[in-house]
Every structure is written in C-alpha cells, then in structure tokens.
N, C-alpha and C positions, 0 to 999 in steps of 0.2 A: 655332064654325065649323070646318070641315076644313081642315087643313093638308096641301097635297100636297108629299112630298119624295121625290127619286130618290137610290136607292142603287146602288151598284156594288161587287161583291165584289172588290176590289183584290188581296186576299191570295191568292185562289184564282188570279187571274190571274198573279200573282207565282210561285206554284207550279208552274203550267203552264209558264211561261217557264223557270224552273229546269230542268224536266224536258226541255225542247226543248234547252237547252245541254248538259245530260248526255248526250242522244242524239247530238248533233252531235260531240261529244268521243270517246264510245265507237265511233261508225261510223267515224271517222277512223282509230282503230286496226284496227277489223274488216276495213276494206277490203283490207288487205294480204293477207288469206286468199281474197278473191274471185276467181273464174274470169275475170271480165271486167275490163277496164281501165277502170273508172268510179270517178268521185269520188262515192262514196255519200254522204259527210258534206255535200258542197256540194249535191248533189241533195235530200238531205232538208231543208236549209235552203230550198231553193225550195218544198218542199210544206208547209213551215211558213207561209211567206209567203202563199200560195195559200190555204192554210187560215185564216190571219188576215183575208183578204178576205172568205172565206166566213162567218165569225163577225160580221163588220160588216154582211154583208146579214142575217143573221139577227136582228141587233140592230133593222133597220129595221121588223121586223114586230112587232106586239103579239100577245099569245097569243089573243085572240079571233079574229084573221086567221088565225093558225097552225092554230087549231082549224077553220077552215072550210075551209083548204086541205088538211088531213090526208087525207081520202079520196082525193084526187086524187093526192097525194104517194104513198100506199101503193100504188094503182093503176099509177102510173108505176113503181114499184119492181117490181111483179110482171110488167110488161110487159117490162122490162129482164131479168129472170131468164128469161122465155120466150124472148126474143131470143137470149140466151146459149146455151140448149140447142138451138134450131131454127135458129140463123144458121150459114152455111158457116164451115169452119174458117179460111179466109182471114181472116175477121172476128172469129171466135170459136174462136181455137185451143185445143188440148189441151196443157196443160203439166203434167208430172208426174203424168199420169193424170186431172187434173181438167180439166172444161170449164168454166172459171169467169171467164173474160176477155173483154173486148171491146177489140179493137185500132182504135186511132184513128191513122190514117196521120199522122205529123208530130208527134203529141203523146204517143204511148206507149200504155199500156193501162189499162183502169179494171176493178175487180172490182166489179159489180153487187151481190153479196151482202154486201159489207161495208157499203154504203149501206142495204142492206134492214133492216139490224140497227136502225139509228135510224128508219127508215120504220115498222118494226113497234112500236117503242117508242110513237111518235106515234099510230099506229092503236090500240093497246090502250087508251093513256091516253084517247083520244078515245070509244071505245066505253064504256069505264067510267065516264067523266065523265057521258056522256049517260044512262046506266043509272041512275046515283046521282040525277040531276035528275028523271028519270020516276018512279023507285021509291026515295023516299027512306028507306022503312021497308022493313027486311030481311024476305024471305020465302023458303021453300025453294024455291018454284017459280020466282021471280025469280032466284034463285041459280043454278038448274040452267040456266035460259036463258041467263043472263050467261056461265056458264061453257062453254056450248055455242058461243056467239058467239065467245069469246075463243079457245077451242080451234081453231075453224073459221079464224079469221083468221090464227093462228099456223101451223097445219097446212100452209096452202098455200105460203108461202115456204119453211117447212123442208122439205117435200116437193120442191120445185123445186130447193133447194139440194142435197139429198141425191141427186138425178138427175144433179147435176153432179159427183157423187163427192167432195164437200167436207163429209165428215162433221164436222169441227171447227166450221165456222161455223154449220152446223145444230144443233150442242149449244148454241152460244152463243144463238142464237135461242130454243131451249128453256128454258134458264136465264133469259133475259129475261122470258119469259111466265110462268114459276113465281114469279120476284121479284114482278112486278105483280100476280099473283093472290093473293100471299101478303098483300098490303096492300089488297086489293079490298074487304074487308068480307065476303066470301063465308063462309057458315057454316063454322067450323073443322072440324065433323065431315066436310063434303064434301071439303075440303082434305085432311084426314088420310087420307080414303079413297084420293084420288088419289096422295098420297105413298106410301101402303102398297102400292099396285099398282106403282109406280115401282120402289120398294126391292125388292119381291117378284121383279119382272123382272130386276132387276140380280143379285140373288142366284141366282136360276135359271141365269143367264148364267155366273156365277162355278162353280157346282156343276157345271154342264155342262162347263166348260173343265176343271175337275179331273177330272172322269170321262173324258172323251174330247173334246179339243180339236177334232177333225175334225168333230164334230157341229154345230159352230158355223159351218161353211163354207157352210151355207144362208142364214146371217144376214150373215157377213163374208167377204171374198174372201180368198186366199191371203195376199195382202201384208199385209193387216191383222192377220191372225193372226201372221204372222211378227213383225209390230210388238210384239204382245203378248209373244211369246216372248223377243224382244231386251231388252223392258223388264224382264222377270223376271231375265234373266240376260244383262246388255249385255257382260260380260266374256267369256263363253262364246260370244258372237256377234260378237266384236269386231272380227273381219276382214270381216265381212259387214254385214248390216242393222243391228247394234248398234255399228258403228264410231263413228257421231256421238254417240251417248249416252256410250259409253266415253270418248271424247276430251273430252266436256263435263264429265264427273266428275273427270277428270284435271285439267283446266284449272282448274275451281273449287277443288278441293282444294289445288293449287300456289299458289293466291294466298294461302292463309293468311290472317292477321289484317290485315296492312297492304298486301298486294299487291305486285307486281313493278314497278309504277310505270307511268306513262303510256306507251303505245305500246311496252311491253316485254314483252308476251304472246308465247310461243313454242310453244304448244300449237296445233297445227293443228285447227281446227274448221270442217267444211263448212257453208257458208250461215251463217256466225257473224253476218253483217250483217243477218239477217232474224229467223228465231225464235228463235236462238241468242245474241242480243246480250247477254243476261245473263252468259253465260259470260265475255265480254271484261271486263265490269264487275267480277265477282269476282276474275278472274285479275290484272287490272292494278291494281285498288284494294281487292283483299281482303274480308275480312268487314266490314271499316269502310265500304267503298264500297258494297257490297251492301246493307248495312243502311241507308245513307243514302238510297238509291234507294228501298227499300221503304218508308222513312218518308215520303219525298215523296208516293208514292202514298196512304199512309194518310192523311196530312193532307188530300189532295184529296179523298178519300172523306168524310172527315169533314166538310169545308166543304160538301159537295154535301147531306149529311144534314141539316147546319143550315139550308141554303137550303130544303130540302124541307119543313122543319118549320114553316115560316112563310109557306106559299104555298097557293093555291087547289088544288083537287082535280086539275084537269088538269095544272097545273104541277108538283104533287107527284109524281104518278104518272110523269111525264116524267123527274124527278130520281131516282126509284126505279128505272126502267128504266135510266138511266145508271149508277147505282151497281152493279146487277145485272150490266150489260156490262162495266164496269171491272174489278169484283171478280173475276169467273170468269176474264176474260182475264189478269188478273195472276197469280191462284192456279194456273191450268192451265200458263201458260207457265213461271213459275218452277218449279212443280213438275215438269214434263216435263224441264226442262235438269238438275234434280238427282236424276233417276231415281225420283220420288216417284208420277209418274203416267205413263202411257204417252203418246208422242210424237203430237200430234194436228196439228201445224202451225198453232197459233194463235198471232198475234204478239203481242209485249209493247207495250202501248199508249203510243205516241208514241216509244217507244224503237227498235223494229224498223224497219228501213228498208222503206218500201212507200207510194206516194201515196195509194192507196185507204183503206188502214188509217188512215194519218195524217188524210186529210181526213175521214172517218167519225167517227172519234174527236173531232176538233174540232168536228164538228157537234153531236155530243151534248154536249160541254162548252160550246159556244156557246149551246145551249138553256139550259142551267144558269145561265151568266153572264147570259143575258137574263132569267131568272126573277128574279135578284139586282137587275138594272137596272129592274125594274118599278116603277110608282109605289105608294106605301103611304099610306095616310090615317091621320091623327092627329087625334083629337077634341079641341078647345079647346086646341090647341098655342100656346105662346107664341113659338115660333122663328119 
C-alpha cells in the first residue's frame, strides 16, 4: 500500500532566515549614508514579516490549484504593468527616469515588474507542462510551436518593462525565459541557433562600440552610454557618473580580509542600502564576510536544485525559474559593484532594501518551499 508522508526543507528555510539576519545587520550600517532619516533596517524587518505571511498563503495552495490560477495571475501582472505606463504621475510617478512604481497612499509604493518576474516563471512553467502533457514525444514542429508560445509570453512583459525604462528588470525576465527554455526539452539545435543569434547580436554591439560608440545612440540613450563609459573607466569619470562605482571599488578594497568591523565603514557610497549593499558587507566584514554571504546564496541555490530534481514537471520548471532569477540577480549585482559588469540597478536578493524586491523574492522561495512541503508517496513503506 502507499504511505503518504509530508516533508519540509527546514535547511532551506534556515538559510533564508540567516540571509534575512545578514540583511538587517548590513542595512543598519548602510543607513548612515542614506539621504532620508529612515530606519531601513527596521523597515526591512517589516517587509520580511509581510513576506513570511505571503509564504504562508502560498503554502495553503497545492500545485494543482496554483496551475489553474496561473493564467489569471499572469494576466493580472500584465494589467498592472499597463496601469503603470498609462496611469497618471500622481499614482505612477517617474523616479530616476523610470516609470515603474504605483503609489498607494498610506502604504507606500510597489513595483509591479518585480512581481511580474515570478508571474512569468509560473506562466512559462504552465505552458511548458501543458505542452509536455499534450505532446510527450518531441517533434521539431511542436518545438517551434512551443518556442513561439514561450517567446510571445515573455516578450509582452519584457516589452512593457522596457517601456517603463527599466532595462535591468527586463534583462532578468529574459534570463528567466532562457533558463526555462534550456530545460524544456526543446531540440538542442534550435536552442543553439537562438543562442548563436543572441551572442552574435551582443558581439555586434561590442564591435560597434569599439568602432564608434555614438552609433549606439539609436539603441541606447545618452545616459546608458555614459554608464558604459564610466564602467570601463570609473576613476576617469570618478567625479561624475562613475563616482558611485569608484567609491564602491574603494570601499570593497579597503575591507581587505577581515573588514573594518560592524558599523565601522567610512567610505561614502550613494544608495548603499539598495543596490550597493554588498559594498557594506565587504568593507565591514572583509573578504571573509563577503565569502560567507556568497556561500549562503550558493547553498540556497543548491537546495533549490535538489528540490527540483525530485518534483513533477510543473514544480521543477518553477524551481528552474527561481534558480535563474536568483543566480542572475546575484551575479549581476555583485559583478556591477566590483566593476566586472555595467551598473544596471538590479538588487541583491533579500539583502538590498526594498519591499517589492523582498516580497517577490520570497514569493519565489515560498513556491520552492511549497514544493518541498508536498506529499510524497512510498510503495510498501513500513513507516
């Protein structure tokens, strides 16, 4: 007979809680550089509590119910993105050149594109699972049909987010899409063709920049081009657009091996509590602290991979989407603050301050924890 037993990945939950503690401590130090007199550490704890409640709500649903709700969730996310673009500035203000937020009087603001990342993961997983159920045997015609479906579903939110002038979030959605496509079972020749086109396009942009950067102004605006220039020579632009990156490199280098100690950072970093929180970690806790933080992320991703390996198609694809989301965020954020990658304004998951980012990340991790919580069947169990 079958024996039903419930599991919960308490180790993954513990790693997430450790990351939350790390975030709260780092934000306490970073807030001394903030322009506003706000206790960001305390506010972040509030977002963690709210996110925990969201995870409990996610636990209430089984994945059959989540799958049925997915098209409606995706549609709701698209409507929110449209509202941001079309809404008046009193409700959808422009901040730092991007129109990405919805102001809710008395509650603050939310960034719908952050949640759309998770909604996109669900929708792509839904379409892919439905396709596998309908066409269990691979065929080039079916693969083309699937690739077109997934491309269109991803292009809509990516396009709407680009119209909000939020290139970083659009890039994350594109990476999520590519990550899920890679494990979709689509013919590798087709995937290789798509990758070749993407790599060729990137190479053409690099060659164009080296030949005449001004030719890229049709694709990038002047500010984005200046960002690339400052990335390549941050100290040459250290008094202007490269100031933040220059200060970030100085702060990380000054932390050395053991760091300066908790709340002892002294290199001024604009917006240190948001996208540049890693600089606070590296300066105050040094190479050891930075390595510990990266190790936490590594073990979280490892646990998600292990969860994906023992799940159904829909659940596994969700895990892959969350892995793509987290991995790119971590690589891009840390890469940009050390000068390895151009600055794009992508937050460090659960470390950077921000309610929408925290809640969206916890929604993704909540789905993974729900996968680990699902019932498993054992034949002829004696337990």
